[in-house]
C-alpha angles and dihedrals in degrees: 000000000000120000113263116258140186107322095036087061098032099054097056088050089051093050089054090053091054090061090053092047091049091051102043110023113084120229090234142349131229115266093243089057093049089053090068098042124101116249092251094051092046090056096040096060097063090037090059090055089050090047088053094051093044095054093039086060090049090052091056087058093044090052093048094243092125136027114260132215128194108218137176127246093254098063120091110232102214093103094044093051092043089056090053094244123145105237114213113195116211094211091052089055090052092047094049090052095045092049095047109120109261093219091062102026104030094171089062109167092324098092091052093050093045092048088059092050089049089056089056099261110145122254089234092075117109114265088213089073103021092060093056092044090051091054090053096044093049091049096246091122124042116260111259122237090233141000126223122207115194109148109080114139099028104036105023091164089063091049094050094046090051090051093045092049094048094048094045093049091040096232128137116279117212124192137203115180125209120215117236088235134074101216135105093273088057091052091049090050092052092045090056087053091053091053089053091046092053091049092050093048090049090053093048096046103030088229124116123221112263105220093200090052089050089052090053093053091047091050087057090047091049092050088051090054091052094049092043091053090054092050091047091052089056090053090068089067115101113250094027121237089199115094125232087246087077093071097061093035093052089054092048096044094052105031101037110017105031115141095027111121090221091070093072097068088052092054089045093050092051091048095045094047092046092048089050090054091046095051090050091049091242132134129227086233107040093203099042105173102158138028108211127203110200098206098197135008118336132219105290101168088074111052093192094056094107089047088055090050088053089055087056090054094257122141109202103214098183145334124203095261092053097054114102116167093185137156127213113267122243106240097191095117142338094278095053090046093051091047089052092049089049092055090044091055091047089058099045116118114286091002086073100040110028103052095062134070101282095239094048128106111281089017125134096262093043093051094046092052090048093049094045090055096041095051095036093239117197096191142006136216131207110191093194103227097202097214093061098086094170091056095042091047094051104031090107091062092051093042093050091051092049092047095046099039101033103020100219129137121250130213118212125196132168097229129140115230094224108017110069091187089078092060121351125227094251091056092046091051091047091053091049093048092049090048093050091048090051095053098038 
């Protein structure tokens, strides 16, 4: 029995916090009170209620009250929530471990990564998945009832870690495969995979999919798309009235919390506070000097990184994991809903960009050029996550397109998004500051 590490200690602490939030944080505040709140506080209050609901759902899985499923970032959760499963996301597990305060949880994500290396897994695997797998394999996170693999062809590391974890833990492995194309045939192919997935989950759980419940989760997802589009439109304003908090929140709301009713008040708070800034002619960052496009993954081991960028006068307009060019899903019947989820999955971050030739339509370089122009970016940043061989091997193509078609400077670092041992936060900040001074 290995000694318990970060997440085994962190999660009980988190469950205690949810009880405090539930008791003391109000569901909503009167409009006249919101008028006097800062933008961050106005957003934080509904997010805390969502945080509470999110981890309360996790606890049901921890306590064995509901079946659990380990799933990858690229899979929409509407079906999983409609089937009353508790979805555990492997990247969330890695992020929670990597963000755990070192003074209280000194092993951070490091023990989980190193345990994988000790088992013979190569150091080139992505820490975003290896950390979560390490928590499962060391027993710091309860074993899931099933594992879903859905990233072959654009994040093969994710797919192999999911397979390895399922086989090592001896739990059922489910698969949904994404076509390398973005056409109707590709959507039909994915939809067929969703039908098979539902059938397999029904057999494993003994519970049939409730179509009305699926419609409810999709209605929440659709409302999120509408609100997100309004927020994104405000981001095109210079200077932006939308805070840097939106970037991380947008990723979390869509990739990890989608389908939960508590996400809607968070979207609404971000939109309302940003509209209020816009109507007053004010910016979220009063001294906005730069508009940064993070063209791949950001720095996730430090949750205040975007706040620090704001202090430097930098509006982060998007990073790859916060870009969702989605359309509302037709909820007429099961088939239209599964087709809509298929197209949603095809346009999730990385699933959309990294499976195609990198100079093709909807590819990484094409999307980054589009976003740089749309949001009037003045600079770009590539963090250099070392495990992403496809990105590191093709960054020159994307960078050349951005330079030639948009004409903005790009910062490169060799950081890891989750493992701060690769490049520490002080060195990252120093590189950013030097870059900003150079282009100012």
